[in-house]
C-alpha positions as CSV (number, residue, x, y, z in Angstrom):
1,M,25.4,164.7,-95.1
2,S,25.2,167.2,-92.3
3,M,22.1,169.0,-91.2
4,E,23.5,172.3,-92.4
5,H,24.0,170.9,-95.9
6,I,20.5,169.4,-96.0
7,I,19.0,172.7,-95.0
8,R,20.9,174.6,-97.7
9,L,19.9,171.9,-100.2
10,I,16.2,172.2,-99.3
11,A,16.3,176.0,-99.4
12,G,18.0,176.0,-102.8
13,V,15.5,173.5,-104.3
14,M,12.6,175.5,-102.9
15,I,13.9,178.7,-104.4
16,L,14.5,177.1,-107.8
17,V,11.0,175.5,-107.8
18,S,9.3,178.8,-106.9
19,V,11.2,180.7,-109.6
20,A,10.3,178.0,-112.2
21,L,6.7,178.2,-111.1
22,A,6.8,182.0,-111.4
23,A,8.3,181.8,-114.9
24,F,5.8,179.2,-116.2
25,H,2.7,179.6,-114.1
26,S,2.2,182.8,-112.2
27,P,4.5,185.6,-111.0
28,W,2.7,185.3,-107.6
29,W,5.0,182.4,-106.9
30,L,7.8,185.0,-106.3
31,L,6.1,185.7,-103.0
32,W,7.2,182.2,-101.9
33,T,10.7,183.0,-103.0
34,A,10.5,186.2,-100.9
35,F,9.3,184.2,-97.9
36,I,12.2,181.8,-98.2
37,G,14.6,184.8,-98.3
38,V,13.0,186.4,-95.2
39,N,13.2,183.0,-93.4
40,L,16.9,182.8,-94.2
41,I,17.5,186.3,-92.8
42,Q,15.5,185.5,-89.7
43,S,17.4,182.3,-89.2
44,A,20.7,184.1,-89.5
45,L,19.7,186.8,-87.0
46,T,18.0,184.7,-84.4
47,R,20.0,181.4,-84.8
48,W,16.7,179.5,-84.9
49,C,15.5,177.5,-87.9
50,L,12.3,175.6,-88.1
51,M,13.7,173.2,-90.7
52,E,16.4,172.3,-88.3
53,D,13.8,171.3,-85.7
54,I,11.9,169.3,-88.3
55,L,15.0,167.5,-89.5
56,A,16.0,166.7,-85.9
57,K,12.6,165.1,-85.3
58,F,13.3,162.9,-88.3
59,G,16.5,161.8,-86.7
60,V,19.0,163.9,-88.7
61,K,22.0,164.5,-86.4
62,R,22.8,168.2,-85.7
63,S,26.2,169.6,-86.8
64,C,29.2,169.6,-84.5
65,G,29.1,172.2,-81.8
66,R,25.4,171.7,-80.9
């Protein structure tokens, strides 16, 4: 699985978990969902992603072209 796919998987799981927590625990968990959205926008605009750096430290190979 490529790094890009892993990052998308992690973001999707985190969004679903935060929405579930908001539904069953407290609506304040939607702030976590908003943070994830802002992080995705920042990543698209700056072409820098913290999760990419973290995964690289764990030995996940970067996608082709990098």
